[in-house]
C-alpha positions in Angstrom: 83.3 104.1 85.0 82.6 100.5 83.9 86.2 99.4 84.6 85.7 100.2 88.3 82.6 98.0 88.5 82.7 94.4 89.6 80.7 92.2 87.2 77.0 91.5 87.8 77.6 87.8 87.9 80.2 88.3 90.7 77.8 90.3 92.8 75.1 87.6 92.4 77.6 84.9 93.4 78.5 86.9 96.5 74.8 87.3 97.4 74.1 83.6 96.8 77.0 82.7 99.2 75.2 84.3 102.1 71.6 83.0 102.0 70.7 84.2 105.5 71.8 87.8 104.9 69.9 90.8 103.6 71.6 92.9 101.0 70.9 96.6 100.1 72.0 97.8 96.7 72.8 101.5 96.6 73.9 103.9 93.9 72.7 106.7 91.7 70.0 106.7 89.1 72.8 105.9 86.5 73.5 102.7 88.5 69.8 101.6 88.6 69.9 99.3 85.5 73.0 97.6 86.8 71.6 97.1 90.3 68.3 95.9 88.8 70.2 93.2 87.0 72.0 92.2 90.2 68.7 92.0 92.1 66.7 90.3 89.4 64.9 87.2 90.7 66.5 87.3 94.1 63.4 88.5 96.0 62.9 91.7 98.1 63.3 89.7 101.3 66.9 89.1 100.3 67.8 92.2 98.2 66.5 95.7 98.4 67.5 97.8 95.4 67.6 101.5 96.3 69.8 102.7 93.5 68.5 106.1 92.4 65.8 106.1 95.0 67.4 107.9 97.9 68.4 111.5 98.6 71.9 112.1 99.8 70.6 112.2 103.4 68.7 108.9 103.0 71.7 107.4 101.3 73.9 108.3 104.3 71.3 107.1 106.7 71.1 103.8 104.9 74.8 103.4 104.9 75.0 104.2 108.6 72.6 101.4 109.3 74.7 98.8 107.5 76.7 96.2 109.4 79.2 96.1 106.6 79.6 97.6 103.1 81.1 95.7 100.2 81.8 98.2 97.4 83.8 99.1 94.4 86.0 102.2 94.7 83.1 104.8 95.0 82.2 107.9 96.8 79.6 105.9 98.8 82.5 103.7 100.1 84.2 106.9 101.4 81.0 108.1 103.0 80.5 104.7 104.7 84.1 104.7 105.9 83.6 108.2 107.3 80.5 107.1 109.1 82.4 104.3 110.8 80.9 101.4 108.8 83.3 98.6 108.1 84.1 98.4 104.4 85.4 95.7 102.1 86.6 97.5 99.0 87.2 95.9 95.6 90.0 97.6 93.6 91.2 96.9 90.1 92.2 99.8 87.9 92.4 102.5 90.6 95.1 102.9 93.1 94.0 101.9 96.6 97.0 103.8 98.1 95.7 107.0 96.6 91.9 106.5 96.6 91.4 104.0 99.4 89.4 104.6 102.6 91.2 107.0 105.0 89.2 106.9 108.2 89.7 104.5 111.2 86.8 102.2 110.6 87.6 98.6 109.8 88.6 98.3 106.2 89.7 95.5 103.9 91.1 96.2 100.5 91.0 93.5 97.8 92.9 93.4 94.6 92.9 90.9 91.7 95.6 88.3 91.8 98.9 89.6 90.4 97.8 93.2 90.7 100.4 95.6 92.0 99.5 97.3 95.4 99.1 100.5 93.4 96.3 99.1 91.3 96.1 98.7 87.5 94.5 95.3 87.4 91.2 94.2 86.0 88.4 94.2 88.5 86.8 91.3 86.6 89.8 89.2 87.6 88.9 89.5 91.3 87.1 86.2 91.9 83.9 86.1 93.9 85.4 83.3 96.0 88.2 85.6 97.1 85.7 88.2 98.3 83.5 85.6 100.0 86.6 84.2 101.8 87.6 87.6 103.0 84.1 88.3 104.3 84.0 84.9 106.1 87.4 85.8 107.7 86.0 89.1 109.2 85.5 89.2 113.0 
């Protein structure tokens, strides 16, 4: 659902803000064009684009190996949360009280400014700088 996707430019700003970090882009084959656009020109030493290239087992294994997951409201986020991976989840139109992570792993839920706690906002209104700040505040 496009309304649940943070814009490509926002993802690229986030990646650019952490030059020493390695990013892995995950998703289904339907996400591959989007992740390719995010990864374009960033170099495989910084960004690995695995969208549509993993089995469910490989996807879970890759998530389990992550230090942290930044994600839209997706099934992959729930799997990472269940595996104990800390998650930073970007919400907009969906209700984080209803569809947010439920397991005990560290989780940070971010909403656009002015968005009610039950969602309904525009994910595009969640500024990359807010997400970057939240990541820098993590232990």
